Backbone as a printed PyTorch tensor [residue, N CA C, xyz], in Angstrom:
tensor([[[  2.0050, -19.2770,  21.9240],
         [  1.9370, -17.9230,  21.5820],
         [  0.5860, -17.1400,  22.4560]],

        [[  1.1220, -16.2190,  23.2560],
         [  0.1720, -15.4410,  24.1030],
         [ -1.0210, -14.9100,  23.1990]],

        [[ -2.3490, -14.8680,  23.7680],
         [ -3.3400, -14.2830,  22.9720],
         [ -3.0810, -12.8540,  22.6150]],

        [[ -2.5210, -12.0820,  23.4630],
         [ -2.2720, -10.6070,  23.0860],
         [ -1.3540, -10.4070,  21.8220]],

        [[ -0.3480, -11.4820,  21.9380],
         [  0.6780, -11.4410,  20.8100],
         [ -0.0260, -11.6820,  19.4240]],

        [[ -0.8030, -12.8010,  19.5150],
         [ -1.5760, -13.3150,  18.3650],
         [ -2.2090, -12.2790,  17.9580]],

        [[ -3.0510, -11.6410,  18.8730],
         [ -4.1060, -10.4850,  18.2230],
         [ -3.4510,  -9.4240,  17.6570]],

        [[ -2.3750,  -9.0860,  18.1610],
         [ -1.5430,  -7.7710,  17.7000],
         [ -0.8840,  -8.2320,  16.3570]],

        [[ -0.4200,  -9.2540,  16.4650],
         [ -0.1260,  -9.8220,  14.9570],
         [ -0.9600, -10.1520,  13.9360]],

        [[ -2.1890, -10.4750,  14.2880],
         [ -3.4240, -10.5070,  13.3010],
         [ -3.7600,  -9.3090,  12.8370]],

        [[ -3.8330,  -8.1350,  13.8430],
         [ -4.3110,  -7.0090,  13.3810],
         [ -3.2060,  -6.1210,  12.5070]],

        [[ -1.9020,  -6.4100,  12.7450],
         [ -1.1810,  -5.9930,  11.8150],
         [ -0.9920,  -6.4820,  10.4580]],

        [[ -1.2180,  -7.8010,  10.4810],
         [ -1.1780,  -8.4970,   9.2040],
         [ -2.5120,  -7.9830,   8.4720]],

        [[ -3.5700,  -7.8050,   9.0360],
         [ -4.8400,  -7.1630,   8.2790],
         [ -4.5370,  -5.7490,   7.9310]],

        [[ -3.8210,  -4.8930,   8.7940],
         [ -3.4710,  -3.5810,   8.3780],
         [ -2.5270,  -3.7250,   7.0490]],

        [[ -1.6370,  -4.7830,   6.9190],
         [ -0.5820,  -4.6300,   5.9160],
         [ -1.2750,  -5.0050,   4.5790]],

        [[ -2.3070,  -5.9370,   4.8300],
         [ -3.0950,  -6.4490,   3.4560],
         [ -3.8700,  -4.9800,   2.9750]],

        [[ -4.4120,  -4.5220,   4.0640],
         [ -5.3820,  -3.3960,   3.4650],
         [ -4.6980,  -2.0840,   3.2140]],

        [[ -3.7600,  -1.7980,   3.7470],
         [ -2.8000,  -0.6730,   3.0800],
         [ -2.1510,  -0.9900,   1.8080]],

        [[ -1.8240,  -2.2900,   1.5640],
         [ -1.3440,  -2.8700,   0.1760],
         [ -2.3790,  -2.5640,  -0.8090]],

        [[ -3.6250,  -2.8740,  -0.5110],
         [ -4.9290,  -2.9390,  -1.3800],
         [ -4.9900,  -1.6750,  -1.6080]],

        [[ -4.9300,  -0.7630,  -0.7180],
         [ -5.2460,   0.8410,  -0.8820],
         [ -4.1850,   1.4460,  -1.7430]],

        [[ -2.8500,   1.1100,  -1.5070],
         [ -1.8300,   1.7280,  -2.3360],
         [ -1.9110,   1.1820,  -3.7000]],

        [[ -2.3140,  -0.1380,  -3.9550],
         [ -2.3070,  -0.7930,  -5.3430],
         [ -3.3870,  -0.1310,  -6.1770]],

        [[ -4.4850,   0.0320,  -5.5650],
         [ -5.5280,   0.7530,  -6.0800],
         [ -5.1810,   2.1070,  -6.5340]],

        [[ -4.7740,   2.7440,  -5.7930],
         [ -4.3840,   4.2630,  -6.0900],
         [ -3.4900,   4.4060,  -7.1320]],

        [[ -2.3210,   3.3200,  -7.0780],
         [ -1.2830,   3.4320,  -8.0920],
         [ -1.8860,   3.1590,  -9.4480]],

        [[ -2.7250,   2.0040,  -9.3790],
         [ -3.4200,   1.5130, -10.7490],
         [ -4.3500,   2.6370, -11.2230]],

        [[ -4.8980,   3.2000, -10.4960],
         [ -5.8930,   4.3150, -11.1300],
         [ -5.1400,   5.3980, -11.6270]],

        [[ -4.0570,   5.8090, -10.8750],
         [ -2.9910,   6.8370, -11.3710],
         [ -2.5900,   6.3700, -12.7860]],

        [[ -2.0140,   5.2230, -12.9650],
         [ -1.2630,   4.9120, -14.2230],
         [ -2.2540,   4.6630, -15.3240]],

        [[ -3.5180,   4.1900, -15.1420],
         [ -4.3660,   3.7400, -16.0430],
         [ -5.1450,   5.3350, -16.3700]],

        [[ -5.2970,   6.2330, -15.5920],
         [ -5.8050,   7.4640, -16.0890],
         [ -4.7340,   8.2190, -16.6800]],

        [[ -3.5610,   8.0850, -16.5460],
         [ -2.4610,   8.6830, -17.1290],
         [ -2.6030,   7.9310, -18.8030]],

        [[ -2.7080,   6.6790, -18.7700],
         [ -2.4180,   5.9870, -19.8380],
         [ -3.6360,   6.3380, -20.8160]],

        [[ -4.9060,   6.3750, -20.2380],
         [ -5.9760,   6.9980, -21.1970],
         [ -5.7430,   8.2350, -21.6400]],

        [[ -5.1890,   9.4360, -20.7710],
         [ -4.9380,  10.5830, -21.2700],
         [ -3.8480,  10.4880, -22.4050]],

        [[ -2.8150,   9.9120, -22.3400],
         [ -1.9000,   9.5880, -23.3670],
         [ -2.5330,   9.0630, -24.5760]],

        [[ -3.2450,   8.0670, -24.6800],
         [ -3.9010,   7.3800, -25.8830],
         [ -4.5710,   8.2460, -26.3800]],

        [[ -5.5220,   8.8540, -25.5470],
         [ -6.4590,   9.8150, -26.3120],
         [ -6.1750,  11.3690, -26.5620]],

        [[ -4.7500,  11.3820, -26.1070],
         [ -4.1630,  12.6270, -26.5070],
         [ -4.6790,  13.8360, -25.6300]],

        [[ -4.9560,  13.7840, -24.4830],
         [ -5.7060,  14.6560, -23.4890],
         [ -4.8600,  14.8360, -22.5140]],

        [[ -4.0990,  15.8190, -22.7270],
         [ -3.0800,  16.2340, -21.7060],
         [ -3.6430,  16.5740, -20.2500]],

        [[ -4.6710,  17.1370, -20.2620],
         [ -5.4480,  17.7220, -19.2500],
         [ -5.7790,  16.5250, -18.1830]],

        [[ -6.0160,  15.3940, -18.8230],
         [ -6.2950,  14.1860, -17.9710],
         [ -4.9210,  13.7030, -17.2540]],

        [[ -4.0690,  13.6180, -18.0520],
         [ -2.6890,  13.2610, -17.5130],
         [ -2.1580,  14.0240, -16.2330]],

        [[ -2.4610,  15.2530, -16.4130],
         [ -2.1540,  16.4210, -15.4760],
         [ -3.1430,  16.2760, -14.4840]],

        [[ -4.3990,  15.8850, -14.6090],
         [ -5.3930,  15.8870, -13.4550],
         [ -4.9870,  14.6620, -12.7580]],

        [[ -4.7670,  13.5590, -13.2710],
         [ -4.4580,  12.3290, -12.4050],
         [ -3.0700,  12.6190, -11.6380]],

        [[ -2.1600,  13.3020, -12.2160],
         [ -1.0440,  13.6020, -11.1980],
         [ -1.3110,  14.4890, -10.1710]],

        [[ -1.9110,  15.4180, -10.5770],
         [ -2.4040,  16.4190,  -9.5290],
         [ -3.3300,  15.9670,  -8.4180]],

        [[ -4.1800,  14.8950,  -8.7350],
         [ -5.0820,  14.4820,  -7.7890],
         [ -4.8000,  13.0280,  -7.0240]],

        [[ -3.8950,  12.2070,  -7.8890],
         [ -3.8640,  10.8640,  -7.4460],
         [ -2.2090,  10.3220,  -6.9910]],

        [[ -1.3670,  11.3670,  -7.3160],
         [  0.1080,  11.0310,  -7.0490],
         [  0.2370,  11.2140,  -5.4830]],

        [[  0.0490,  12.3580,  -4.9850],
         [  0.3660,  12.4360,  -3.5940],
         [ -0.5700,  11.1810,  -2.6720]],

        [[ -1.9300,  11.0900,  -2.9540],
         [ -2.1940,   9.9470,  -2.0320],
         [ -1.7810,   8.6830,  -2.3250]],

        [[ -1.2940,   8.3330,  -3.4970],
         [ -0.5310,   6.9930,  -3.9590],
         [  0.6520,   7.0310,  -3.3280]],

        [[  1.4850,   8.0600,  -3.0670],
         [  2.8850,   8.0940,  -2.4420],
         [  2.4210,   7.8230,  -0.9020]],

        [[  1.6230,   8.6440,  -0.3000],
         [  1.1680,   8.3790,   1.1270],
         [  0.7950,   7.0080,   1.4920]],

        [[ -0.0640,   6.4500,   0.5270],
         [ -0.3630,   5.1040,   0.6830],
         [  0.7920,   4.0500,   0.8480]],

        [[  1.6620,   4.3980,  -0.2260],
         [  2.8250,   3.6970,  -0.2570],
         [  3.7980,   3.4990,   1.0330]],

        [[  3.7480,   4.8730,   1.4840],
         [  4.5670,   5.1500,   2.9030],
         [  3.9370,   4.3520,   3.9690]],

        [[  2.6560,   4.5010,   4.1120],
         [  1.9600,   3.7280,   5.3510],
         [  2.0930,   2.1540,   5.1090]],

        [[  1.9840,   1.7670,   3.8760],
         [  2.3670,   0.4050,   3.7050],
         [  3.3430,  -0.0800,   4.1280]],

        [[  4.5350,   0.8230,   3.7380],
         [  5.9290,   0.4310,   4.0760],
         [  6.1930,   0.4200,   5.5490]],

        [[  5.6710,   1.3730,   6.3100],
         [  5.8440,   1.5050,   7.7000],
         [  4.9870,   0.4520,   8.4130]],

        [[  3.7490,   0.0800,   8.0620],
         [  3.0400,  -1.0360,   8.6840],
         [  3.8250,  -2.3750,   8.5250]],

        [[  4.6660,  -2.4080,   7.2910],
         [  5.2540,  -3.6170,   7.1210],
         [  6.3310,  -3.6290,   7.9750]],

        [[  6.9470,  -2.4650,   8.0450],
         [  8.2400,  -2.5640,   9.2400],
         [  7.8210,  -2.8060,  10.3980]],

        [[  6.8830,  -2.2930,  10.9290],
         [  6.5620,  -2.4750,  12.2400],
         [  6.0630,  -4.0190,  12.3480]],

        [[  5.3740,  -4.4550,  11.4540],
         [  4.9660,  -5.9060,  11.5750],
         [  6.0680,  -6.9060,  11.4430]],

        [[  7.1170,  -6.5910,  11.0350],
         [  8.3030,  -7.5370,  10.9130],
         [  9.0590,  -7.5280,  12.4940]],

        [[  8.8870,  -6.4330,  13.1800],
         [  9.1490,  -6.4740,  14.6910],
         [  7.9070,  -7.3900,  15.4930]],

        [[  6.8600,  -7.2490,  15.0400],
         [  5.8310,  -8.0360,  15.8520],
         [  5.5510,  -9.4310,  15.5320]],

        [[  6.3500,  -9.8460,  14.4450],
         [  6.1810, -11.1880,  14.0730],
         [  6.5430, -12.2470,  15.1640]],

        [[  5.9140, -13.4530,  15.4140],
         [  6.0130, -14.2570,  16.3750],
         [  7.5560, -14.7480,  16.0430]],

        [[  8.2970, -15.2070,  17.0320],
         [  9.4500, -15.7750,  16.8960],
         [  9.4300, -17.3650,  16.2880]],

        [[ 10.3240, -17.5270,  15.2680],
         [ 10.1720, -18.6810,  14.5100],
         [  9.4170, -18.6150,  13.1570]],

        [[  8.7800, -17.7260,  13.2840],
         [  7.7920, -17.6750,  11.9100],
         [  8.4870, -17.0470,  10.6700]],

        [[  9.3750, -16.1600,  10.9890],
         [ 10.1200, -15.5520,   9.7550],
         [ 11.4150, -16.1790,   9.5540]],

        [[ 11.9310, -17.1380,  10.3830],
         [ 13.1890, -17.5010,  10.3080],
         [ 13.3990, -18.4160,   9.0270]],

        [[ 14.6930, -18.0300,   8.4380],
         [ 14.7240, -18.8950,   7.2490],
         [ 15.6270, -20.1780,   7.3250]],

        [[ 15.9800, -20.3890,   8.5160],
         [ 16.9450, -21.6610,   8.6880],
         [ 17.9460, -21.3100,   9.4910]]])
């Protein structure tokens, strides 16, 4: 595999993992904050979490999906073949 192809693949894989971790952290924070708000009967906390964490979570999920989509095209031949 050429060095350039290997480098691009490694960068894409690192971006895939990084965007996944950002998405997972934001979504977990959103759900945990809303759960605390429901258990503590604090509707302001539930509303705050939705107002401040929903759009960043969705954005991170979209970026994660796009990086994964592009990464599928950059995968070296033979690595993703199932048989």
